[in-house]
VOFI-400383 format. One line per field, with one value per residue: residue number from 1; chain; x, y, z of N, C-alpha, C, O in turn. Coordinates in Angstrom, 1 decimal, decimal comma. Example, Ala and Ser with C-alpha at 12.3 -4.5 7.8 and 13.67 -1.06 7.14 Angstrom:
BEGIN
i	[1 / 2]
ch	[A / A]
neast	[13,2 / 12,8]
nnorth	[-5,7 / -2,2]
nup	[7,8 / 7,1]
caeast	[12,3 / 13,7]
canorth	[-4,5 / -1,1]
caup	[7,8 / 7,1]
ceast	[13,2 / 12,9]
cnorth	[-3,3 / 0,0]
cup	[7,8 / 7,9]
oeast	[14,2 / 13,4]
onorth	[-3,3 / 1,1]
oup	[8,5 / 8,0]
end
This chain:
BEGIN
i	[1 / 2 / 3 / 4 / 5 / 6 / 7 / 8 / 9 / 10 / 11 / 12 / 13 / 14 / 15 / 16 / 17 / 18 / 19 / 20 / 21 / 22 / 23 / 24 / 25 / 26 / 27 / 28 / 29 / 30 / 31 / 32 / 33 / 34 / 35 / 36 / 37 / 38 / 39 / 40 / 41 / 42 / 43 / 44 / 45 / 46 / 47 / 48 / 49 / 50 / 51 / 52 / 53 / 54 / 55 / 56 / 57 / 58 / 59 / 60 / 61 / 62 / 63 / 64 / 65 / 66 / 67 / 68 / 69 / 70 / 71 / 72 / 73 / 74 / 75 / 76 / 77 / 78 / 79 / 80 / 81 / 82 / 83 / 84 / 85 / 86 / 87 / 88 / 89 / 90 / 91 / 92 / 93 / 94 / 95 / 96 / 97 / 98 / 99 / 100 / 101 / 102 / 103 / 104 / 105 / 106 / 107 / 108 / 109 / 110 / 111 / 112 / 113 / 114 / 115 / 116 / 117 / 118 / 119]
ch	[A / A / A / A / A / A / A / A / A / A / A / A / A / A / A / A / A / A / A / A / A / A / A / A / A / A / A / A / A / A / A / A / A / A / A / A / A / A / A / A / A / A / A / A / A / A / A / A / A / A / A / A / A / A / A / A / A / A / A / A / A / A / A / A / A / A / A / A / A / A / A / A / A / A / A / A / A / A / A / A / A / A / A / A / A / A / A / A / A / A / A / A / A / A / A / A / A / A / A / A / A / A / A / A / A / A / A / A / A / A / A / A / A / A / A / A / A / A / A]
neast	[7,9 / 7,7 / 7,6 / 7,8 / 7,0 / 7,3 / 7,4 / 8,4 / 9,3 / 7,0 / 4,9 / 2,8 / -0,7 / -0,3 / -0,1 / 0,4 / 1,4 / 1,5 / 2,8 / 2,7 / 3,9 / 3,4 / 5,4 / 6,8 / 5,8 / 2,4 / -0,7 / -3,1 / -4,3 / -5,1 / -6,1 / -4,8 / -2,7 / -1,7 / 0,6 / 1,7 / 4,7 / 5,3 / 7,8 / 9,3 / 7,1 / 4,8 / 4,2 / 1,3 / -1,9 / -3,0 / -4,7 / -6,7 / -7,5 / -9,8 / -9,9 / -12,1 / -12,4 / -13,4 / -12,8 / -11,1 / -10,3 / -8,1 / -9,2 / -8,0 / -7,2 / -9,4 / -11,3 / -9,2 / -7,2 / -6,9 / -7,3 / -6,5 / -6,6 / -5,0 / -5,8 / -4,8 / -2,3 / -1,2 / -0,9 / -1,1 / -2,3 / -1,8 / -3,3 / -2,7 / -4,1 / -4,2 / -2,2 / -0,7 / 1,7 / 1,7 / 1,4 / 3,8 / 6,4 / 7,5 / 6,1 / 4,7 / 3,9 / 1,6 / 0,8 / -1,3 / -1,1 / -1,4 / 0,8 / 0,2 / -2,7 / -3,3 / -1,8 / -0,8 / -2,0 / 0,2 / 1,8 / 3,3 / 5,7 / 6,5 / 9,6 / 9,4 / 8,7 / 9,7 / 7,8 / 7,7 / 6,2 / 6,4 / 7,1]
nnorth	[4,1 / 3,2 / 4,9 / 4,3 / 5,2 / 6,0 / 4,1 / 2,6 / 2,5 / 1,6 / 1,8 / -0,8 / -0,5 / 2,0 / 4,5 / 4,8 / 6,0 / 5,2 / 6,0 / 6,0 / 6,7 / 6,9 / 7,4 / 8,8 / 8,1 / 8,1 / 7,0 / 6,0 / 4,9 / 1,9 / -0,4 / 0,1 / -0,9 / -2,4 / -4,6 / -7,0 / -8,4 / -10,5 / -11,5 / -14,5 / -15,3 / -15,5 / -12,9 / -11,0 / -9,7 / -6,7 / -4,4 / -2,9 / -0,7 / 0,5 / 2,2 / 3,7 / 4,1 / 2,2 / 0,2 / -2,7 / -4,9 / -7,1 / -9,5 / -9,2 / -6,6 / -5,0 / -2,2 / -1,1 / -0,3 / 2,1 / 2,6 / 4,8 / 7,1 / 9,5 / 10,7 / 12,8 / 13,1 / 10,7 / 8,8 / 6,5 / 5,8 / 4,4 / 4,3 / 3,4 / 2,2 / 1,4 / -0,5 / -3,7 / -6,2 / -8,3 / -7,0 / -6,3 / -6,1 / -6,0 / -3,6 / -3,4 / -1,4 / -1,7 / -1,2 / -1,0 / 0,0 / 2,0 / 2,9 / 4,1 / 4,9 / 2,8 / 0,9 / -2,1 / -3,1 / -2,8 / -4,1 / -2,8 / -2,8 / -1,3 / -0,5 / -1,3 / -0,9 / -0,8 / -1,8 / -1,8 / -3,1 / -2,7 / -2,9]
nup	[-12,2 / -8,7 / -5,6 / -2,3 / 1,1 / 4,6 / 6,6 / 9,8 / 13,3 / 15,7 / 18,7 / 20,1 / 19,5 / 18,4 / 15,7 / 12,2 / 9,0 / 5,5 / 2,3 / -1,3 / -4,4 / -7,9 / -10,7 / -13,8 / -17,3 / -17,4 / -18,3 / -17,3 / -14,1 / -12,7 / -10,3 / -7,0 / -4,4 / -1,2 / 0,2 / 2,6 / 3,7 / 6,1 / 8,6 / 7,6 / 6,1 / 3,3 / 0,8 / 1,3 / 0,4 / 1,8 / 1,6 / -0,9 / -3,5 / -5,9 / -9,2 / -9,0 / -6,4 / -4,7 / -1,9 / -0,5 / 2,2 / 3,9 / 6,4 / 8,9 / 9,2 / 9,0 / 10,0 / 11,3 / 9,5 / 6,8 / 3,4 / 0,8 / -2,0 / -4,1 / -7,0 / -8,5 / -7,8 / -8,3 / -6,2 / -3,5 / -0,3 / 3,0 / 5,9 / 9,2 / 12,1 / 15,6 / 15,8 / 15,8 / 17,0 / 15,2 / 12,8 / 11,9 / 9,5 / 6,0 / 4,0 / 0,8 / -1,9 / -4,6 / -7,9 / -10,7 / -13,9 / -17,0 / -19,6 / -21,9 / -24,0 / -25,7 / -24,6 / -22,7 / -19,4 / -16,8 / -14,0 / -11,2 / -8,5 / -5,4 / -3,6 / -1,0 / 2,4 / 5,8 / 8,6 / 12,0 / 14,8 / 18,1 / 21,6]
caeast	[8,4 / 7,0 / 8,4 / 6,9 / 7,7 / 6,5 / 7,5 / 9,2 / 9,1 / 5,8 / 4,5 / 1,5 / -1,8 / 0,1 / -0,6 / 1,5 / 0,9 / 2,4 / 2,4 / 3,4 / 3,7 / 3,9 / 6,0 / 7,0 / 4,7 / 1,3 / -1,9 / -4,2 / -4,0 / -6,2 / -6,1 / -3,6 / -2,8 / -0,6 / 0,9 / 2,6 / 5,5 / 5,8 / 9,0 / 9,1 / 5,8 / 4,6 / 3,6 / -0,1 / -2,6 / -3,6 / -5,8 / -6,7 / -8,5 / -10,0 / -9,8 / -13,3 / -12,4 / -13,9 / -11,7 / -11,3 / -9,3 / -8,0 / -10,0 / -7,2 / -7,0 / -10,7 / -11,6 / -8,0 / -6,5 / -7,7 / -6,5 / -7,1 / -5,7 / -5,2 / -5,5 / -4,1 / -0,9 / -0,8 / -0,5 / -1,9 / -2,0 / -2,4 / -3,3 / -2,8 / -4,4 / -4,3 / -1,2 / -0,4 / 2,9 / 1,6 / 1,4 / 5,2 / 6,9 / 7,8 / 4,9 / 4,9 / 2,7 / 1,4 / 0,0 / -1,6 / -1,3 / -1,1 / 1,7 / -0,5 / -4,1 / -3,3 / -0,9 / -1,3 / -1,9 / 1,4 / 1,8 / 4,6 / 5,9 / 7,4 / 10,8 / 9,1 / 9,1 / 9,7 / 7,0 / 7,9 / 5,4 / 7,1 / 7,3]
canorth	[3,5 / 3,5 / 5,2 / 4,2 / 5,7 / 6,2 / 3,0 / 3,0 / 1,7 / 2,2 / 0,9 / -1,4 / 0,5 / 3,3 / 4,7 / 5,0 / 6,2 / 4,9 / 6,6 / 5,4 / 7,6 / 6,4 / 8,4 / 8,4 / 8,4 / 7,4 / 7,3 / 5,8 / 4,0 / 1,1 / -0,6 / 0,4 / -1,7 / -2,6 / -6,0 / -7,2 / -9,6 / -10,6 / -12,3 / -15,9 / -15,6 / -15,1 / -11,6 / -11,1 / -8,5 / -6,0 / -3,5 / -2,6 / 0,3 / 0,6 / 3,5 / 4,4 / 4,4 / 1,1 / -0,4 / -3,9 / -5,2 / -8,4 / -9,4 / -8,9 / -5,1 / -4,3 / -1,4 / -0,5 / 0,3 / 2,8 / 2,8 / 5,9 / 7,4 / 10,8 / 10,5 / 14,0 / 12,9 / 9,3 / 8,4 / 5,7 / 5,9 / 3,4 / 4,8 / 2,2 / 2,5 / 0,3 / -1,4 / -4,9 / -6,8 / -9,1 / -6,1 / -6,1 / -6,7 / -5,0 / -3,3 / -3,1 / -0,9 / -2,4 / -0,4 / -1,4 / 1,2 / 2,0 / 4,0 / 4,8 / 4,5 / 1,5 / 0,0 / -3,1 / -2,8 / -3,3 / -4,1 / -2,4 / -2,9 / -0,4 / -1,2 / -1,9 / 0,0 / -1,7 / -1,4 / -2,7 / -2,8 / -3,3 / -2,0]
caup	[-11,0 / -7,5 / -4,5 / -1,1 / 2,2 / 5,8 / 7,6 / 11,0 / 14,5 / 16,5 / 19,8 / 19,9 / 19,5 / 17,8 / 14,3 / 11,2 / 7,6 / 4,4 / 1,0 / -2,5 / -5,6 / -9,2 / -11,6 / -15,2 / -18,2 / -16,9 / -19,0 / -16,4 / -13,1 / -12,3 / -8,9 / -6,2 / -3,2 / -0,2 / 0,5 / 3,7 / 3,8 / 7,5 / 8,7 / 7,4 / 5,5 / 1,9 / 0,7 / 1,3 / 0,2 / 3,0 / 1,2 / -2,3 / -3,9 / -7,4 / -9,7 / -8,6 / -5,0 / -3,9 / -1,1 / 0,3 / 3,2 / 4,5 / 7,6 / 10,1 / 9,4 / 8,9 / 11,1 / 11,8 / 8,4 / 5,8 / 2,2 / 0,0 / -3,2 / -4,7 / -8,4 / -9,0 / -7,4 / -8,6 / -4,9 / -2,7 / 1,1 / 3,9 / 7,3 / 10,1 / 13,5 / 16,6 / 15,3 / 16,6 / 16,7 / 14,0 / 11,6 / 11,6 / 8,2 / 4,9 / 3,2 / -0,6 / -2,7 / -5,9 / -8,8 / -12,1 / -14,7 / -18,4 / -20,0 / -23,0 / -24,1 / -26,3 / -23,9 / -21,8 / -18,0 / -16,2 / -12,5 / -10,6 / -7,1 / -4,7 / -3,1 / 0,3 / 3,6 / 7,0 / 9,7 / 13,1 / 15,9 / 19,2 / 22,7]
ceast	[7,6 / 8,0 / 7,5 / 7,8 / 6,7 / 6,6 / 8,3 / 8,8 / 7,9 / 5,4 / 3,1 / 0,4 / -1,5 / -0,5 / 0,6 / 0,8 / 1,9 / 1,9 / 3,2 / 3,0 / 4,3 / 4,4 / 6,3 / 5,8 / 3,6 / 0,0 / -3,1 / -3,7 / -5,2 / -6,2 / -4,7 / -3,8 / -1,6 / -0,6 / 1,8 / 3,4 / 6,0 / 7,0 / 8,6 / 7,8 / 5,8 / 4,0 / 2,1 / -0,7 / -3,2 / -4,8 / -5,6 / -7,8 / -8,6 / -9,9 / -11,0 / -13,4 / -13,0 / -12,7 / -12,1 / -10,1 / -9,2 / -8,6 / -9,2 / -7,0 / -8,3 / -11,0 / -10,4 / -7,2 / -7,4 / -6,8 / -7,3 / -6,1 / -6,0 / -4,8 / -4,8 / -2,6 / -0,3 / -0,3 / -1,5 / -1,4 / -2,5 / -2,2 / -3,6 / -3,0 / -4,3 / -3,4 / -0,9 / 1,0 / 2,8 / 1,4 / 2,8 / 5,6 / 7,2 / 6,5 / 5,3 / 3,7 / 2,7 / 0,4 / -0,1 / -1,9 / -1,0 / -0,2 / 1,1 / -1,9 / -4,2 / -2,5 / -1,5 / -1,2 / -0,7 / 1,4 / 3,2 / 4,5 / 6,8 / 8,6 / 10,5 / 9,5 / 8,8 / 8,8 / 7,3 / 7,1 / 5,9 / 7,2 / 8,7]
cnorth	[3,9 / 3,9 / 5,2 / 4,7 / 5,7 / 5,1 / 3,5 / 2,1 / 2,4 / 1,2 / 0,3 / -0,4 / 1,8 / 3,3 / 5,0 / 5,2 / 5,9 / 5,7 / 6,0 / 6,2 / 6,9 / 7,6 / 7,9 / 8,7 / 7,5 / 7,9 / 7,2 / 4,8 / 3,2 / 0,9 / -0,3 / -0,4 / -1,8 / -4,1 / -6,0 / -8,5 / -9,7 / -11,6 / -13,8 / -16,3 / -15,1 / -13,6 / -11,8 / -9,7 / -8,0 / -5,2 / -3,2 / -1,6 / 0,5 / 2,0 / 4,3 / 4,6 / 3,3 / 0,4 / -1,8 / -4,2 / -6,7 / -8,4 / -8,9 / -7,4 / -4,3 / -3,5 / -0,7 / 0,3 / 1,0 / 3,0 / 4,0 / 6,3 / 8,9 / 10,7 / 11,7 / 13,9 / 11,5 / 8,6 / 7,6 / 5,8 / 4,7 / 4,0 / 3,6 / 2,7 / 1,3 / -0,8 / -2,5 / -5,4 / -7,6 / -8,3 / -5,8 / -6,8 / -5,6 / -4,8 / -2,8 / -2,5 / -1,6 / -1,6 / -1,0 / -0,2 / 1,0 / 3,1 / 4,7 / 4,2 / 3,1 / 0,5 / -1,0 / -2,6 / -3,5 / -3,1 / -3,7 / -2,5 / -1,8 / -1,2 / -1,7 / -0,9 / -0,9 / -1,0 / -2,4 / -2,2 / -3,5 / -2,3 / -2,0]
cup	[-9,8 / -6,4 / -3,3 / 0,1 / 3,4 / 6,8 / 8,8 / 12,1 / 15,3 / 17,6 / 19,5 / 20,3 / 19,0 / 16,4 / 13,4 / 9,8 / 6,6 / 3,2 / -0,1 / -3,7 / -6,8 / -10,0 / -12,9 / -16,1 / -17,7 / -17,7 / -18,1 / -15,3 / -12,7 / -10,8 / -8,3 / -4,9 / -2,3 / 0,1 / 1,7 / 3,6 / 5,3 / 7,5 / 8,5 / 6,6 / 4,0 / 2,0 / 0,5 / 1,1 / 1,6 / 2,6 / -0,3 / -2,6 / -5,4 / -7,9 / -9,3 / -7,1 / -4,1 / -3,2 / -0,5 / 1,1 / 3,5 / 5,9 / 8,8 / 10,3 / 9,2 / 10,1 / 11,7 / 10,7 / 7,4 / 4,6 / 1,4 / -1,1 / -3,6 / -6,2 / -9,1 / -8,8 / -7,7 / -7,3 / -4,2 / -1,3 / 1,9 / 5,3 / 8,2 / 11,5 / 14,3 / 16,1 / 16,3 / 16,2 / 15,4 / 12,7 / 11,1 / 10,3 / 7,2 / 4,1 / 1,8 / -1,2 / -4,1 / -6,7 / -10,2 / -12,9 / -16,2 / -18,7 / -21,1 / -23,2 / -24,8 / -25,6 / -23,0 / -20,3 / -17,5 / -14,7 / -12,0 / -9,1 / -6,6 / -4,1 / -1,7 / 1,4 / 4,8 / 8,0 / 10,8 / 14,3 / 17,1 / 20,4 / 23,2]
oeast	[6,9 / 9,0 / 6,6 / 9,0 / 5,5 / 6,0 / 8,8 / 8,2 / 8,0 / 5,6 / 2,4 / 0,5 / -2,3 / -1,1 / 1,6 / -0,2 / 3,1 / 0,7 / 4,3 / 1,8 / 5,4 / 3,8 / 6,2 / 4,9 / 3,7 / -0,3 / -3,9 / -2,8 / -6,3 / -6,2 / -3,7 / -4,9 / -0,5 / -1,6 / 2,7 / 2,8 / 7,0 / 7,2 / 7,8 / 7,5 / 6,6 / 3,4 / 1,7 / -0,2 / -3,8 / -5,8 / -4,5 / -8,8 / -7,5 / -9,8 / -11,0 / -14,4 / -13,0 / -11,7 / -13,3 / -9,0 / -10,3 / -8,6 / -9,8 / -6,6 / -8,2 / -10,8 / -10,6 / -6,6 / -8,6 / -5,8 / -8,5 / -5,0 / -7,1 / -3,6 / -4,1 / -1,8 / 0,8 / 0,7 / -2,7 / -0,2 / -3,5 / -1,1 / -4,6 / -2,1 / -4,4 / -3,7 / -0,8 / 1,4 / 3,8 / 1,4 / 3,0 / 5,2 / 7,2 / 5,9 / 6,2 / 2,6 / 3,8 / -0,7 / 0,9 / -2,8 / -0,4 / -0,4 / 1,5 / -2,2 / -5,1 / -2,4 / -2,7 / -0,4 / -0,5 / 0,9 / 4,2 / 3,5 / 7,8 / 8,6 / 11,3 / 10,6 / 7,7 / 8,9 / 7,1 / 7,1 / 5,8 / 7,3 / 9,1]
onorth	[4,9 / 3,3 / 6,0 / 4,6 / 5,5 / 5,2 / 4,6 / 1,0 / 3,6 / 0,0 / 0,9 / 0,4 / 2,7 / 2,4 / 5,5 / 4,5 / 6,3 / 5,9 / 5,5 / 6,4 / 6,5 / 8,7 / 6,7 / 9,4 / 6,3 / 9,1 / 8,0 / 4,0 / 3,8 / 1,8 / -0,4 / -0,5 / -1,3 / -4,7 / -5,1 / -9,5 / -9,0 / -12,4 / -14,3 / -17,5 / -14,3 / -13,2 / -12,6 / -8,7 / -8,7 / -5,4 / -3,1 / -1,6 / 0,5 / 2,9 / 5,6 / 5,2 / 3,5 / 0,0 / -2,0 / -3,8 / -7,4 / -7,3 / -8,2 / -6,9 / -3,1 / -4,0 / 0,2 / 1,3 / 0,6 / 3,6 / 4,0 / 5,8 / 9,4 / 10,7 / 11,5 / 14,5 / 11,2 / 7,9 / 7,9 / 5,8 / 4,1 / 4,2 / 3,0 / 3,4 / 0,2 / -2,0 / -2,3 / -5,2 / -7,7 / -8,9 / -5,2 / -7,9 / -4,4 / -5,8 / -1,9 / -3,0 / -2,1 / -1,2 / -1,4 / 0,5 / 0,0 / 4,2 / 5,9 / 3,2 / 2,4 / -0,7 / -0,8 / -1,7 / -4,7 / -2,1 / -4,4 / -2,5 / -1,5 / -2,4 / -2,5 / -0,3 / -1,5 / 0,2 / -3,6 / -1,0 / -4,7 / -1,1 / -1,3]
oup	[-9,9 / -6,3 / -3,2 / 0,1 / 3,3 / 7,9 / 8,8 / 12,0 / 15,5 / 17,4 / 18,7 / 21,2 / 19,0 / 15,9 / 13,9 / 9,5 / 6,7 / 3,0 / 0,1 / -4,0 / -6,9 / -10,0 / -13,2 / -15,6 / -17,7 / -17,7 / -18,0 / -15,6 / -12,4 / -10,0 / -8,9 / -4,4 / -2,7 / 0,4 / 1,9 / 3,3 / 5,6 / 6,6 / 9,2 / 6,6 / 3,6 / 2,9 / -0,3 / 1,5 / 2,3 / 3,3 / -0,8 / -2,0 / -6,1 / -7,1 / -9,3 / -6,7 / -2,9 / -3,9 / -0,2 / 0,8 / 3,5 / 6,6 / 9,7 / 11,4 / 9,4 / 11,2 / 12,5 / 11,0 / 7,2 / 4,7 / 1,4 / -1,1 / -3,4 / -6,5 / -10,1 / -9,4 / -7,4 / -7,3 / -4,2 / -1,0 / 1,5 / 5,8 / 8,1 / 12,1 / 13,8 / 16,1 / 17,5 / 15,0 / 14,6 / 11,6 / 10,1 / 10,0 / 7,6 / 3,7 / 1,7 / -1,0 / -4,5 / -6,3 / -10,8 / -12,6 / -16,6 / -18,2 / -21,4 / -22,6 / -24,4 / -26,1 / -22,6 / -20,0 / -17,7 / -14,2 / -12,4 / -8,5 / -7,2 / -4,1 / -1,2 / 1,3 / 5,0 / 8,3 / 10,7 / 14,7 / 17,2 / 20,1 / 24,1]
end
């Protein structure tokens, strides 16, 4: 299962950090990512990081958000700077992992954490 945390209310141009930890039996973790579901919109990819540490971002957050991971803690982070009102919504972490060496890759979702950017 995944447990994500770190959301809250922040003023425009402020900063906020999110974290998400995978638990249970884990053999290996592939890609980890963060998605945003803004009010009235579909859930969309914000940032993704591979097992090797390669990161990619949606254009709207490039230069402002940084995704990272700690493989020793099975945790993915999203550090958000220069936040804008349009960054508001529920952020979901997404992790692809194997429970065993012979097992299939399974994708899990966190429960979501609310981020509100408002003055």
